[in-house]
C-alpha positions, 0 to 999 in steps of 0.5 A: 531515473531521478526524482523527476521520474516520481510521478504524481508526488509533486509535494513530496518531491519538492520537499526532498529537493528543498532539503537537498538544495539547502543541505538540510537533510534530516537524519531520519525520514519516514516515507509513508503512503499506500503501496505502489505510489512511488515511496521506494522509488523515491527513497532510492532516488533520494539516496542516489541524489545524496551520493551524486557527484554532479548535482545539488538537488537530484541524481544525475544518473550518470556518475559512478556513485549513481550507477553503484546505487542503481546496481546495489553495490554502493558501500555507503548505501544499505538496504534492509527488508523483512525476511523469513516466513514471518516477514519480519525485520529482526534485531539481527538486521541491525546488530549482531547480538554477540559481536555488535557488528551490523548496520547500526555500527557501520552507520557510525563509521566514516563513509567509504566513498560518499559524504554520508552513509544511508540506510533504506528500511523497506516495510519498516512497520515489520520491525519487531519490538527488539529491532525497533528498540535497537533502532531507537537508540540510533535515532536518539543519538544519530551518527553524524552524516548518516541518513535513515529512510524508513519506507512503510504503508503503515506509519501507524504501526511504527512505535510512536517513539520511532515515528516522532524522531523522523521527518515524515514525507507523505506520498498521496494516492495517484490520480486515475489520469496519472496512472492511465498515462503511465500504463499507456506509456508502457504500451497498454491500450487506452480502454484497458489502461482506463479501467485498470487506473480506476480499479487500482485504488490510486496505486500504480504498482497495483495497476501494473500487477493487475495488468500482468495478471491479464484476467482482471475483468473475470476476477472482478466479476467473480468477486462482485458475484460473490458479494452481491449474492451473499446472504446469512444463509450462504456465508460459508459457501460464498466465503469458500469460493473467495478463499478458493480464488485466493489459493488458485491465484497464489504461488506461496502462503506469503503471497496469498495474503497480498492476493486476498488483500487485492481481492478485498480492494476490488470489493472496497472499490465496488462499495465506494462506488455504491457510497458515492452513487448514493450521493448522486454522482454521475455513472461516468465517474464510477470505477465500476461504471459498467456494472451500474445495475449492481451498484444501484441494487446495492444502494438499497443498503443505507449509508451507515450500512455501506460505511460499515461494509467498507470499515469491515473490509479495511479491518480485514485487510489489517488482520491479514497483515497481522498474520491472522488466518485467511479463512478465519478473517474472510469468514468473519468479514463475510458474516458481517457483510451478509448481516448488512445485506440481509437488513437491506433485504428485510426492509425491502420485504417489510409489508405496508402496515394496514391503515398507513395510507399507502 
């Protein structure tokens, strides 16, 4: 692999290539973008390019250093990611409180084999305050020939003091046709690849996860059935069905949060279709075009109501990432969505006033 293997991210890749060619690599980067759009793959390939012996603006993929990075054995390339039940990055990942040893001290030492020392920090937004403050000291006085790459879908969750000292590389959502092509290259038939691409929200990683699940159509139908039958009188019942789906699909408590977020993404995709349908967009351009009757029925909710539902879904996903109880977050979300839907039903049932002329 190489930077050329990063699909649909031409602008980000071009910026990294320019830095490599000019030997003007920043001391710290934030690779920001939605999950599954190629951020971590790009970070690994950028790290390989930085230590590659045979190329100036990319990794050759053939030399010894490239191979070591791919195997995770290069002594000058380090990897940090969240650990433990809370999935946090704590200060111990950077520096031992007693000895002072650790990643940050290692970055200050002369490289063992390469010209630089590199640290990749995955899900950097998971740093707790102590870890972020510890890293900040290194960002303020970066060791020579060191490169920090912070990868995150939530750059807004990083302290401003950290973010402002990094060069931000933004990774865009992928176009459906790009995702479809990648899925077909992996042997998925055209019809399934097209549906997965439209349902992925611009994330190749999410599309691949859905392909592995193998029962996406049934899950989507369950989610839509819950949403379109939701009313203020049955919020608890419908919410219970949703959380039961989450538990059924999850192998661990940590995984249950990502599963819940994924199901909420399916809900958001449906209501985005409703929003664009209200603007007169043709059915063929909708992600859920096969359930156009449901989309048109929900279009009775006014645009502000649809916007509020989409905002509620996004807020709920944020709560899940903040370790709020799944049942509580779902119940709050479903209550708000039900309120918007009941207002639509009330308007539809309001009788015509006498003498109105209709």
